[in-house]
MARVOZA-579293 format. One record per residue: x, y, z of N, C-alpha, C, CB in turn; residue in one letter. Coordinates in steps of 0.02 Angstrom, whole numbers, padded with zeros to 5 digits, always signed. Glycine has a CB too. Example, Ala and Ser with C-alpha at 12.3 -4.5 7.8 and 13.67 -1.06 7.14 Angstrom:
2
+00660-00284+00390+00615-00225+00390+00660-00165+00390+00565-00224+00452A/+00642-00112+00354+00684-00053+00357+00645+00002+00394+00704-00030+00286S/
END
This chain:
286
+01869+02950-04368+01910+03000-04383+01871+03062-04365+01932+02997-04454X/+01907+03124-04361+01875+03170-04355+01862+03189-04448+01915+03222-04302X/+01816+03222-04445+01780+03252-04526+01856+03304-04560+01681+03327-04506X/+01866+03275-04608+01925+03303-04643+01903+03335-04703+01976+03252-04660X/+01952+03384-04724+01921+03434-04781+01987+03394-04811+01913+03539-04773X/+01962+03379-04884+02024+03335-04916+02027+03375-04983+02009+03240-04928X/+02086+03403-05000+02110+03420-05086+02147+03362-05107+02165+03493-05100X/+02123+03334-05171+02157+03301-05201+02179+03346-05285+02116+03231-05200X/+02254+03321-05287+02284+03336-05347+02296+03285-05393+02338+03364-05337X/+02227+03287-05433+02217+03222-05488+02161+03178-05470+02284+03171-05492X/+02115+03203-05506+02051+03140-05463+02049+03106-05526+01952+03170-05429X/+02092+03065-05538+02098+03012-05593+02064+02954-05541+02189+02994-05628X/+02103+02891-05597+02042+02831-05580+02043+02805-05502+02056+02756-05631X/+02120+02805-05463+02126+02784-05409+02093+02852-05359+02202+02759-05403X/+02123+02902-05357+02112+02958-05323+02028+02950-05328+02151+03028-05356X/+01973+02936-05359+01922+02942-05377+01878+02893-05329+01924+02933-05444X/+01921+02846-05343+01913+02769-05279+01917+02779-05214+01970+02710-05280X/+01953+02828-05203+01972+02849-05131+01919+02912-05105+02057+02877-05132X/+01905+02932-05151+01865+02988-05121+01766+02951-05143+01897+03085-05175X/+01760+02910-05176+01711+02874-05194+01696+02820-05117+01735+02836-05270X/+01751+02789-05101+01750+02748-05043+01737+02795-04973+01821+02709-05042X/+01756+02852-04969+01775+02903-04916+01681+02902-04916+01836+02991-04942X/+01653+02949-04947+01600+02966-04955+01589+03033-04902+01560+02905-04949X/+01546+03019-04858+01534+03081-04826+01558+03087-04756+01465+03095-04828X/+01584+03020-04735+01655+03028-04690+01678+03086-04688+01712+02992-04711X/+01708+03123-04746+01734+03184-04762+01686+03264-04740+01744+03173-04842X/+01711+03305-04716+01676+03351-04722+01663+03404-04796+01699+03377-04670X/+01713+03381-04831+01725+03404-04893+01782+03371-04940+01737+03470-04883X/+01765+03348-04987+01822+03313-05061+01815+03353-05097+01810+03243-05106X/+01868+03397-05123+01878+03414-05168+01934+03409-05217+01866+03450-05155X/+01957+03434-05293+01994+03407-05299+02022+03425-05373+01976+03353-05280X/+02070+03411-05412+02078+03438-05487+02069+03390-05530+02144+03467-05504X/+02036+03411-05617+02052+03369-05659+02096+03415-05717+01987+03330-05683X/+02112+03398-05766+02149+03427-05789+02107+03485-05843+02194+03378-05813X/+02051+03465-05864+02002+03516-05899+01948+03556-05833+01946+03464-05964X/+01953+03513-05770+01910+03569-05714+01835+03551-05729+01925+03667-05733X/+01820+03472-05761+01734+03462-05761+01723+03431-05709+01698+03420-05819X/+01650+03432-05719+01614+03382-05646+01619+03396-05596+01631+03320-05629X/+01634+03461-05569+01620+03507-05532+01707+03507-05500+01546+03491-05481X/+01758+03469-05538+01816+03515-05525+01879+03555-05539+01829+03499-05503X/+01916+03560-05508+01957+03638-05508+02016+03611-05576+02011+03664-05405X/+02003+03667-05620+02051+03645-05687+02133+03657-05649+02034+03713-05774X/+02182+03588-05679+02240+03618-05662+02272+03551-05715+02261+03629-05568X/+02292+03575-05770+02327+03543-05817+02402+03518-05805+02325+03586-05868X/+02451+03569-05734+02508+03569-05765+02531+03617-05774+02509+03545-05810X/+02478+03660-05824+02514+03737-05833+02463+03801-05843+02565+03738-05905X/+02403+03770-05842+02340+03815-05807+02324+03789-05731+02262+03806-05856X/+02303+03834-05694+02265+03824-05629+02215+03864-05602+02303+03822-05584X/+02157+03830-05586+02109+03866-05560+02121+03912-05502+02063+03825-05546X/+02129+03989-05488+02135+04029-05450+02109+04000-05371+02102+04085-05482X/+02043+03964-05382+01999+03949-05309+02059+03889-05268+01899+03901-05331X/+02108+03848-05315+02131+03805-05298+02167+03828-05216+02171+03782-05357X/+02210+03903-05228+02256+03907-05168+02206+03934-05080+02324+03977-05199X/+02108+03942-05134+02090+03963-05066+02070+03869-05038+02011+04037-05066X/+02070+03832-05068+02051+03758-05065+02078+03745-05018+02065+03712-05114X/+02168+03742-05040+02229+03728-05004+02234+03751-04925+02282+03762-05044X/+02224+03824-04924+02203+03860-04859+02175+03817-04808+02152+03914-04872X/+02122+03807-04852+02050+03757-04794+02070+03679-04782+01953+03747-04845X/+02102+03650-04814+02102+03576-04818+02131+03562-04755+02141+03543-04880X/+02130+03503-04716+02163+03483-04681+02206+03426-04711+02128+03473-04633X/+02200+03418-04760+02242+03339-04784+02230+03365-04864+02190+03237-04756X/+02304+03328-04883+02308+03339-04951+02320+03280-04986+02354+03385-04966X/+02284+03259-05050+02325+03209-05080+02351+03220-05154+02288+03147-05078X/+02404+03196-05170+02433+03202-05219+02447+03122-05267+02490+03240-05192X/+02406+03158-05334+02403+03093-05374+02427+03115-05453+02320+03058-05372X/+02471+03155-05447+02471+03186-05530+02563+03179-05522+02425+03296-05549X/+02561+03133-05576+02614+03111-05591+02678+03180-05610+02592+03060-05649X/+02751+03166-05596+02793+03226-05621+02817+03207-05684+02854+03246-05575X/+02841+03261-05706+02859+03277-05784+02927+03308-05772+02802+03335-05828X/+02978+03351-05790+03028+03360-05764+03050+03388-05704+03048+03377-05795X/+02992+03399-05692+02980+03442-05602+02900+03417-05602+02991+03565-05596X/+02880+03421-05528+02828+03388-05505+02794+03463-05516+02833+03345-05429X/+02728+03439-05565+02703+03522-05577+02655+03564-05497+02631+03517-05662X/+02620+03508-05452+02602+03519-05380+02643+03578-05354+02616+03453-05336X/+02691+03554-05342+02776+03600-05304+02779+03652-05349+02869+03552-05308X/+02792+03641-05413+02791+03697-05450+02732+03772-05450+02791+03662-05509X/+02675+03731-05450+02626+03788-05438+02601+03809-05394+02586+03787-05459X/+02605+03752-05326+02576+03782-05257+02621+03762-05188+02496+03750-05245X/+02676+03760-05195+02730+03740-05160+02707+03797-05075+02815+03761-05216X/+02721+03858-05112+02736+03916-05051+02646+03920-05027+02780+04016-05091X/+02584+03890-05065+02507+03883-05032+02515+03822-04973+02440+03856-05101X/+02552+03771-05004+02538+03732-04969+02598+03714-04901+02521+03684-05016X/+02638+03752-04905+02682+03769-04863+02653+03830-04811+02742+03788-04905X/+02611+03856-04835+02579+03925-04792+02525+03889-04746+02535+03995-04850X/+02484+03840-04787+02410+03807-04757+02389+03815-04668+02416+03716-04773X/+02360+03863-04657+02355+03849-04592+02333+03787-04553+02323+03888-04576X/+02291+03746-04579+02240+03695-04553+02283+03607-04581+02144+03717-04600X/+02329+03613-04605+02357+03567-04664+02394+03518-04593+02424+03615-04740X/+02343+03450-04599+02380+03410-04543+02406+03344-04554+02340+03401-04489X/+02392+03315-04631+02441+03271-04679+02434+03274-04738+02442+03207-04673X/+02481+03235-04769+02482+03230-04847+02492+03173-04879+02526+03267-04874X/+02458+03151-04923+02481+03072-04965+02505+03093-05021+02419+03012-04988X/+02565+03068-05057+02595+03055-05101+02581+03001-05140+02643+03056-05084X/+02544+02981-05201+02554+02907-05213+02590+02910-05294+02470+02859-05208X/+02643+02876-05267+02683+02849-05321+02693+02785-05336+02736+02868-05317X/+02755+02725-05364+02761+02683-05397+02800+02646-05378+02767+02695-05444X/+02786+02572-05380+02837+02516-05339+02888+02524-05404+02800+02418-05318X/+02863+02552-05479+02934+02551-05506+03007+02604-05499+02918+02551-05571X/+02990+02642-05418+03051+02666-05416+03110+02617-05390+03045+02723-05378X/+03076+02562-05386+03119+02514-05377+03193+02498-05407+03084+02473-05390X/+03154+02494-05482+03196+02472-05525+03201+02397-05530+03253+02500-05511X/+03262+02366-05565+03282+02304-05586+03316+02264-05521+03332+02315-05650X/+03275+02212-05475+03316+02168-05440+03310+02114-05452+03314+02170-05384X/+03304+02100-05528+03307+02023-05534+03260+01980-05505+03362+02000-05509X/+03190+02011-05497+03157+01946-05463+03159+01959-05399+03192+01876-05474X/+03201+01975-05354+03217+01977-05293+03158+02017-05254+03286+02006-05289X/+03143+02002-05171+03094+02041-05144+03129+02098-05115+03053+02004-05096X/+03084+02151-05117+03111+02221-05095+03052+02241-05043+03122+02282-05165X/+03077+02271-04991+03035+02300-04937+03052+02391-04937+03060+02258-04857X/+03013+02406-04891+03024+02504-04907+03099+02502-04876+02955+02578-04846X/+03121+02464-04855+03193+02473-04839+03249+02469-04892+03207+02427-04791X/+03236+02431-04961+03262+02424-05010+03285+02507-05057+03214+02374-05040X/+03333+02483-05066+03379+02553-05116+03354+02563-05173+03460+02542-05139X/+03290+02617-05185+03275+02612-05238+03323+02622-05320+03229+02647-05224X/+03324+02592-05372+03364+02596-05415+03320+02610-05479+03405+02538-05413X/+03302+02677-05484+03247+02675-05544+03271+02673-05635+03201+02749-05531X/+03247+02610-05652+03268+02622-05710+03251+02651-05756+03276+02590-05728X/+03211+02701-05764+03194+02735-05836+03191+02803-05811+03119+02710-05877X/+03177+02856-05851+03182+02941-05836+03104+02946-05776+03169+03003-05938X/+03042+02905-05812+02986+02906-05782+02978+02897-05685+02955+02852-05823X/+03033+02826-05679+03038+02805-05627+03079+02852-05572+03061+02746-05640X/+03134+02890-05611+03189+02927-05598+03139+03007-05573+03248+02927-05677X/+03113+03012-05593+03041+03090-05584+03012+03075-05523+02960+03095-05652X/+02993+03008-05528+02948+03000-05478+02987+02986-05422+02898+02950-05490X/+03055+02968-05414+03093+02967-05366+03131+03037-05313+03134+02932-05399X/+03132+03071-05383+03142+03140-05348+03081+03167-05325+03173+03192-05393X/+03032+03163-05351+02968+03222-05327+02944+03175-05254+02883+03232-05404X/+02973+03104-05237+02947+03090-05195+03006+03135-05119+02935+03005-05209X/+03036+03122-05145+03092+03172-05113+03073+03237-05080+03139+03194-05165X/+03068+03285-05149+03055+03342-05128+02979+03351-05095+03068+03383-05183X/+02948+03294-05094+02876+03294-05040+02890+03291-04982+02826+03238-05044X/+02944+03246-04982+02981+03222-04907+02998+03293-04879+03065+03167-04916X/+03044+03332-04907+03064+03393-04887+03027+03439-04864+03091+03418-04924X/+02966+03453-04913+02909+03487-04879+02889+03481-04831+02866+03485-04897X/+02860+03422-04815+02808+03378-04766+02864+03416-04700+02803+03261-04779X/+02938+03392-04705+02993+03412-04634+02990+03487-04636+03088+03384-04642X/+02981+03525-04702+02976+03605-04666+02899+03616-04646+02999+03676-04727X/+02857+03572-04677+02784+03588-04647+02797+03553-04574+02710+03549-04697X/+02819+03526-04549+02800+03480-04486+02744+03452-04471+02806+03507-04434X/+02726+03431-04551+02664+03363-04542+02672+03290-04573+02593+03385-04579X/+02635+03245-04567+02668+03190-04586+02646+03157-04658+02660+03144-04532X/+02674+03143-04679+02684+03104-04749+02683+03054-04772+02719+03105-04770X/+02632+03044-04790+02622+02955-04811+02639+02940-04895+02524+02926-04797X/+02713+02899-04906+02729+02902-04980+02689+02844-04999+02810+02898-05002X/+02649+02831-05056+02622+02750-05052+02638+02747-05111+02542+02724-05033X/+02666+02684-05115+02707+02658-05200+02669+02596-05210+02808+02634-05202X/+02627+02608-05260+02575+02572-05302+02612+02516-05340+02537+02622-05354X/+02597+02490-05329+02580+02410-05388+02535+02438-05452+02513+02331-05339X/+02546+02377-05505+02509+02381-05555+02433+02381-05532+02529+02329-05601X/+02395+02458-05557+02339+02457-05525+02283+02417-05572+02323+02528-05507X/+02231+02387-05548+02177+02365-05600+02114+02353-05575+02193+02305-05634X/+02058+02340-05596+01974+02346-05548+01937+02367-05614+01962+02424-05468X/+01877+02393-05614+01839+02390-05666+01866+02437-05703+01773+02395-05656X/+01842+02425-05787+01859+02461-05834+01947+02460-05854+01831+02527-05814X/+01980+02436-05806+02058+02436-05813+02081+02370-05788+02095+02495-05772X/+02072+02300-05837+02079+02238-05832+02115+02198-05857+02043+02220-05838X/+02145+02152-05863+02145+02088-05911+02077+02094-05981+02126+02010-05851X/+02016+02064-05957+01948+02054-05987+01943+02105-06037+01888+02058-05937X/+01964+02177-06007+01943+02252-06045+02003+02233-06100+01955+02344-05990X/+02065+02230-06099+02122+02197-06160+02104+02138-06197+02192+02172-06129X/+02061+02090-06176+02037+02038-06204+01998+02058-06272+01996+02003-06154X/+01940+02076-06250+01885+02102-06278+01902+02158-06305+01836+02110-06238X/+01961+02194-06317+01958+02255-06351+02032+02219-06418+01978+02341-06282X/+02055+02167-06410+02085+02149-06445+02161+02174-06428+02053+02161-06499X/+02182+02214-06357+02247+02242-06342+02292+02184-06309+02238+02305-06292X/+02268+02128-06287+02308+02076-06244+02341+02054-06264+02290+02033-06219X/+02423+02041-06237+02477+02009-06267+02489+01977-06215+02532+02046-06296X/+02517+01909-06237+02567+01863-06166+02636+01876-06204+02549+01750-06149X/+02678+01919-06184+02739+01946-06177+02792+01893-06133+02728+02017-06141X/+02815+01861-06162+02854+01829-06100+02935+01844-06095+02847+01746-06105X/+02948+01861-06030+03021+01890-06026+03037+01834-05965+03031+01988-06005X/+03084+01782-05989+03101+01752-05922+03115+01776-05872+03138+01722-05920X/+03087+01763-05814+03096+01782-05730+03070+01828-05731+03162+01793-05692X/+03049+01875-05789+02988+01955-05746+02928+01911-05701+02922+02022-05835X/+02942+01969-05657+02859+01953-05623+02847+02039-05603+02855+01881-05530X/+02771+02049-05604+02735+02098-05571+02704+02099-05523+02703+02117-05594X/+02687+02130-05476+02630+02141-05430+02583+02184-05447+02649+02162-05372X/+02522+02178-05415+02456+02220-05439+02425+02223-05382+02406+02190-05497X/+02373+02277-05379+02331+02290-05310+02271+02310-05359+02363+02359-05244X/+02223+02266-05315+02153+02300-05361+02140+02382-05320+02062+02236-05348X/+02098+02416-05353+02084+02506-05343+02060+02488-05283+02023+02559-05398X/+02025+02451-05257+01996+02451-05204+02015+02454-05146+01970+02418-05204X/+02077+02393-05149+02131+02384-05072+02152+02466-05099+02221+02299-05067X/+02196+02497-05140+02229+02562-05125+02184+02605-05090+02253+02597-05186X/+02116+02605-05101+02062+02662-05076+02042+02630-04997+01980+02668-05137X/+02080+02563-04978+02050+02564-04922+02126+02566-04879+01993+02499-04913X/+02166+02555-04902+02240+02585-04890+02233+02657-04859+02286+02591-04964X/+02210+02693-04919+02227+02764-04918+02183+02777-04845+02199+02812-04997X/+02131+02740-04843+02060+02793-04795+02110+02761-04721+01930+02750-04804X/+02144+02702-04718+02177+02683-04670+02221+02741-04647+02210+02626-04688X/+02265+02762-04693+02328+02804-04691+02299+02866-04650+02362+02825-04772X/+02257+02870-04703+02212+02966-04652+02190+02946-04592+02119+03012-04690X/+02162+02900-04576+02137+02868-04508+02182+02884-04458+02129+02792-04509X/+02247+02844-04490+02306+02853-04425+02352+02916-04419+02362+02792-04430X/+02348+02962-04478+02381+03021-04509+02459+02958-04533+02398+03108-04435X/+02462+02922-04548+02523+02891-04547+02562+02922-04576+02527+02835-04568X/+02631+02918-04562+02686+02945-04601+02748+02890-04609+02710+03013-04565X/+02791+02892-04672+02830+02853-04698+02804+02837-04754+02844+02806-04663X/+02840+02766-04799+02847+02754-04851+02790+02674-04854+02929+02757-04865X/+02766+02650-04892+02724+02599-04886+02724+02569-04962+02653+02624-04856X/+02716+02505-04969+02703+02481-05022+02647+02449-05018+02748+02448-05043X/+02594+02466-05057+02521+02448-05072+02547+02395-05157+02456+02544-05085X/+02537+02319-05128+02548+02283-05178+02504+02214-05144+02634+02280-05197X/+02499+02158-05189+02449+02127-05173+02511+02051-05150+02382+02125-05242X/+02483+02000-05135+02513+01944-05111+02565+01909-05157+02461+01902-05095X/+02558+01901-05222+02565+01861-05266+02612+01894-05359+02483+01838-05265X/+02672+01909-05327+02700+01923-05410+02680+01896-05425+02756+01922-05444X/+02682+01898-05520+02670+01857-05570+02693+01877-05624+02614+01844-05578X/+02712+01835-05665+02731+01845-05748+02655+01874-05765+02757+01758-05801X/+02656+01933-05802+02605+01965-05829+02558+01916-05857+02628+02011-05876X/+02599+01869-05931+02561+01815-05972+02505+01773-05908+02631+01752-06015X/+02544+01759-05861+02508+01730-05824+02414+01757-05803+02558+01731-05772X/+02428+01817-05789+02364+01858-05784+02321+01846-05852+02382+01941-05775X/+02362+01855-05904+02313+01873-05974+02274+01783-05970+02379+01899-06076X/+02315+01746-05978+02299+01674-05976+02239+01631-05941+02349+01652-05952X/+02254+01668-05867+02200+01671-05810+02113+01710-05844+02244+01729-05737X/+02124+01772-05861+02057+01816-05885+02028+01766-05927+02071+01894-05930X/+02073+01745-05987+02064+01698-06048+02015+01629-06025+02146+01672-06075X/+02041+01608-05973+01994+01545-05955+01935+01584-05927+02027+01485-05896X/+01919+01617-05884+01867+01632-05854+01822+01666-05911+01884+01672-05792X/+01827+01702-05957+01811+01732-06005+01784+01654-06051+01876+01785-06031X/+01813+01620-06054+01816+01544-06100+01830+01569-06172+01732+01493-06102X/+01888+01604-06195+01913+01641-06244+01995+01605-06263+01912+01723-06215X/+01996+01596-06332+02076+01561-06331+02116+01613-06313+02107+01529-06406X/+02169+01617-06264+02220+01682-06247+02291+01677-06299+02250+01675-06152X/+02297+01720-06302+02354+01766-06364+02403+01728-06346+02379+01859-06356X/+02445+01696-06423+02504+01649-06415+02551+01699-06370+02542+01621-06494X/+02596+01641-06347+02642+01687-06313+02712+01718-06354+02665+01648-06252X/+02733+01759-06352+02792+01804-06383+02854+01820-06344+02766+01870-06400X/+02900+01802-06380+02975+01817-06328+02985+01897-06327+03061+01778-06367X/+02981+01921-06261+03004+01968-06256+03031+02018-06321+03041+01950-06218X/+03108+01989-06346+03136+02017-06388+03100+02021-06461+03193+01990-06386X/+03054+01980-06485+03025+01990-06526+02960+02017-06520+03031+01947-06552X/+02939+02048-06470+02866+02084-06453+02856+02144-06468+02849+02086-06389X/+02820+02152-06525+02789+02231-06532+02769+02276-06492+02740+02235-06559X/+02802+02315-06442+02777+02356-06412+02787+02417-06420+02782+02345-06368X/+02756+02479-06374+02746+02542-06377+02848+02545-06333+02652+02576-06327X/+02868+02605-06351+02919+02620-06309+02884+02637-06213+02959+02694-06353X/+02828+02644-06206+02804+02639-06141+02802+02584-06110+02750+02658-06136X/+02766+02531-06164+02740+02461-06119+02799+02445-06128+02677+02400-06142X/+02851+02444-06173+02919+02436-06151+02969+02424-06084+02933+02478-06171X/+02953+02509-06078+02969+02525-06008+02942+02489-05950+02954+02587-05997X/+02905+02450-05942+02869+02417-05883+02908+02367-05858+02803+02389-05899X/+02955+02338-05928+02990+02274-05914+03055+02293-05884+02999+02229-05978X/+03075+02359-05876+03133+02384-05859+03149+02372-05790+03135+02450-05874X/+03084+02356-05741+03091+02344-05670+03090+02278-05651+03043+02374-05636X/+03088+02254-05605+03070+02170-05600+03103+02158-05524+03115+02112-05672X/+03058+02165-05481+03059+02157-05416+02996+02125-05390+03072+02218-05387X/+02998+02094-05331+02946+02050-05290+02937+02098-05239+02971+01974-05260X/+02865+02120-05227+02867+02180-05152+02838+02165-05090+02828+02249-05161X/+02863+02170-05059+02846+02163-05002+02793+02207-04986+02895+02167-04965X/+02743+02186-04927+02700+02251-04914+02672+02201-04839+02626+02281-04995X/+02701+02190-04805+02702+02179-04744+02674+02253-04688+02777+02154-04737X/+02738+02293-04701+02729+02350-04668+02678+02389-04676+02773+02383-04675X/+02630+02404-04746+02550+02422-04757+02499+02371-04689+02524+02390-04856X/+02540+02318-04708+02481+02282-04647+02493+02291-04601+02468+02217-04636X/+02548+02288-04544+02541+02292-04492+02536+02357-04467+02578+02259-04470X/+02551+02418-04509+02542+02483-04480+02488+02503-04479+02572+02527-04503X/+02459+02503-04552+02394+02512-04577+02336+02484-04547+02394+02493-04635X/+02360+02418-04536+02299+02358-04533+02267+02358-04592+02240+02367-04477X/+02310+02338-04647+02259+02325-04708+02247+02263-04719+02278+02348-04770X/+02198+02226-04720+02191+02175-04741+02177+02155-04836+02142+02161-04695X/+02203+02137-04865+02167+02150-04949+02122+02112-04953+02209+02134-05018X/+02057+02145-04982+02004+02109-04986+02017+02053-05065+01936+02168-04986X/+02084+02085-05086+02096+02017-05171+02160+02013-05152+02089+02047-05280X/+02179+01947-05122+02265+01956-05112+02315+01941-05154+02290+01920-05063X/+02279+01917-05202+02296+01905-05269+02265+01921-05335+02301+01850-05270X/+02284+01944-05404+02247+01940-05461+02190+01863-05471+02309+01946-05519X/+02198+01824-05437+02171+01779-05466+02081+01793-05416+02226+01699-05458X/+02078+01831-05361+02022+01852-05339+01998+01901-05366+02022+01861-05286X/+02036+01947-05384+02035+02004-05411+01969+01997-05478+02117+02021-05434X/+01994+01959-05518+01975+01948-05581+01914+01896-05566+02036+01921-05628X/+01918+01854-05527+01851+01820-05525+01806+01860-05489+01852+01753-05495X/+01816+01902-05450+01755+01954-05434+01717+02001-05471+01772+01992-05393X/+01783+02020-05512+01766+02081-05564+01709+02027-05626+01863+02124-05611X/+01722+01962-05639+01682+01929-05697+01625+01921-05674+01704+01866-05723X/+01616+01905-05598+01553+01856-05565+01512+01943-05558+01576+01792-05463X/+01539+02000-05528+01496+02052-05530+01450+02066-05592+01533+02104-05518X/+01500+02073-05648+01495+02084-05708+01504+02173-05696+01423+02047-05742X/+01544+02191-05672+01575+02254-05692+01641+02276-05715+01569+02285-05651X/+01665+02226-05746+01744+02218-05777+01735+02257-05843+01773+02130-05795X/+01674+02292-05859+01679+02343-05935+01675+02425-05912+01599+02325-05998X/+01664+02437-05829+01654+02503-05799+01687+02525-05766+01613+02514-05772X/+01740+02586-05770+01766+02614-05714+01747+02639-05663+01792+02644-05723X/+01670+02641-05649+01627+02659-05602+01632+02713-05592+01627+02632-05553X/+01687+02754-05598+01699+02846-05585+01691+02878-05645+01778+02873-05559X/
END
């Protein structure tokens, strides 16, 4: 891989893992946070550091990890700068498997028609299409990475249990896929190395009911699992309840075949076991 100059919109949990894993293999990595701290540029969707435009002009690769609102904030502020970027060779847009919506637990692949079931998922799908159009006009490859539920150090069932926030909400037939943040980082590096184009599902090999993950973590911790609560009686925030609107088993074969992705944590069981064994489940590392 040639030494890329990478600009990241949204240096949060996942994008920071990617930057950390890539390390000094890049010529430089710059990015934004909402506050513009720790050496990042400020971009909160309204206020933008004026130096960002110059960074875009120098960048060879762009990673977008900022969720859309009513509009995509990156496109709203920087579409012209991205369109004019003279050295840009690749774009990655981090989306969500939530765009598939409710398939009643059936298997879905990148060829499946999205049926987003929430306003948040509909905004994601709209943003995907807008980034696809920009990349086509720019004539650069775009990798749209649809992520399953993200977990890893500092963001996992052990943390929820230890803080008393874990619930075993049971909705018959409901399943989710997950993916460890380190596996996302590895997939992103593989996509960057290939300047991959297209849609890729990044998910583990075992879609499972969410209550099973909590029970597994509780067993590892040697603590009592929370009691099961029927979905229609569960006290959930509107945001938490909205996650149950989608129900699909995610096929990840394309990422394995075209990106060469080998999952370090093919199921949540391996992921939880290693987090506990290594003792880093409390810390985000980033």
